[in-house]
C-alpha positions as CSV (number, residue, x, y, z in Angstrom):
1,X,19.3,34.7,-4.4
2,X,16.0,34.0,-2.7
3,X,13.7,31.2,-3.3
4,X,14.1,27.6,-2.7
5,X,17.8,27.2,-3.5
6,X,17.1,23.5,-5.0
7,X,16.5,24.8,-8.5
8,X,14.1,23.0,-11.3
9,X,10.5,22.6,-11.3
10,X,8.3,20.0,-9.5
11,X,9.1,19.2,-5.8
12,X,12.5,19.7,-4.9
13,X,14.4,17.3,-2.6
14,X,12.0,14.2,-3.7
15,X,14.4,12.0,-4.8
16,X,12.9,9.2,-2.7
17,X,11.2,5.9,-4.8
18,X,9.0,3.2,-3.8
19,X,10.9,0.1,-3.2
20,X,8.6,-3.0,-4.2
21,X,10.2,-6.7,-3.2
22,X,7.9,-8.9,-5.4
23,X,5.6,-8.6,-7.4
24,X,2.4,-6.5,-5.9
25,X,0.2,-9.6,-6.6
26,X,2.1,-11.5,-4.3
27,X,2.0,-9.1,-1.3
28,X,-1.2,-8.6,0.6
29,X,-3.1,-5.4,0.8
30,X,-1.2,-4.6,3.9
31,X,2.3,-5.0,2.3
32,X,1.5,-3.1,-0.6
33,X,0.2,-0.1,1.5
34,X,3.3,-0.6,3.9
35,X,1.2,-0.8,7.2
36,X,0.9,-3.3,9.8
37,X,-2.5,-5.6,9.4
38,X,-3.4,-4.2,12.8
39,X,-3.2,-0.6,11.9
40,X,-6.1,1.8,12.4
41,X,-7.9,3.3,9.8
42,X,-6.7,7.0,9.9
43,X,-3.0,4.9,9.5
44,X,-3.9,2.9,6.7
45,X,-5.7,6.2,5.2
46,X,-2.6,8.2,5.4
47,X,-0.6,5.4,4.0
48,X,-2.8,5.0,1.1
49,X,-3.2,8.6,0.3
50,X,0.8,9.0,0.5
51,X,1.3,6.2,-1.7
52,X,-1.0,7.5,-4.3
53,X,1.3,10.6,-4.2
54,X,4.5,8.7,-4.5
55,X,3.3,6.4,-7.2
56,X,1.4,8.5,-9.5
57,X,2.6,8.5,-12.6
58,X,1.8,12.5,-13.6
59,X,4.6,12.9,-10.2
60,X,7.3,10.1,-11.9
61,X,5.8,7.2,-10.3
62,X,5.1,3.8,-12.0
63,X,1.2,3.0,-13.1
64,X,1.7,-0.4,-12.3
65,X,2.6,0.5,-8.7
66,X,-0.1,3.0,-8.6
67,X,-2.7,0.8,-9.4
68,X,-1.3,-1.9,-7.1
69,X,-1.7,0.8,-4.3
70,X,-5.5,1.4,-5.5
71,X,-6.2,-2.6,-5.8
72,X,-5.2,-2.8,-2.3
73,X,-7.4,0.1,-0.9
74,X,-10.2,-1.4,-3.0
75,X,-9.5,-4.6,-0.4
76,X,-9.5,-3.0,3.1
77,X,-10.1,1.0,2.5
78,X,-13.6,0.0,3.8
79,X,-14.0,-1.1,7.4
80,X,-16.4,-3.7,6.3
81,X,-14.4,-5.0,3.2
82,X,-11.2,-5.0,5.6
83,X,-13.2,-7.1,8.0
84,X,-14.4,-9.4,4.7
85,X,-10.6,-9.4,3.8
86,X,-9.1,-10.2,7.3
87,X,-11.7,-13.1,7.7
88,X,-11.2,-14.8,4.2
89,X,-7.8,-14.0,3.4
90,X,-5.5,-14.4,6.2
91,X,-5.4,-10.7,8.0
92,X,-4.9,-9.9,11.4
93,X,-4.6,-13.1,13.8
94,X,-4.3,-15.5,10.6
95,X,-2.1,-18.5,10.5
96,X,0.6,-19.5,8.2
97,X,0.1,-23.2,8.8
98,X,-0.9,-25.2,6.2
99,X,-4.1,-26.8,5.9
100,X,-4.3,-30.4,6.9
101,X,-6.6,-33.2,5.5
102,X,-9.4,-32.5,7.7
103,X,-9.4,-28.6,7.4
104,X,-11.2,-28.7,3.9
């Protein structure tokens, strides 16, 4: 018979699930979006759009993950917001070393 040969409705062959290690609240926006902090704007946008489709509740995703993706994008989606996040929250070029007594 013709057709797709996979049967059912929706998007055939879509069985991948988003794997989230830890709470989205414990992760950086870059970790939520699954990109390197040095990723370019186009890469960041592509990851965001892909994750919106994967996590959207109407396509079988989980609402809390969908909201985590939106929250991550709000922090780093705009170049000015991203620069502010990177400066203040430990993005590109940040260190994991704890602050010393003279550091603040």
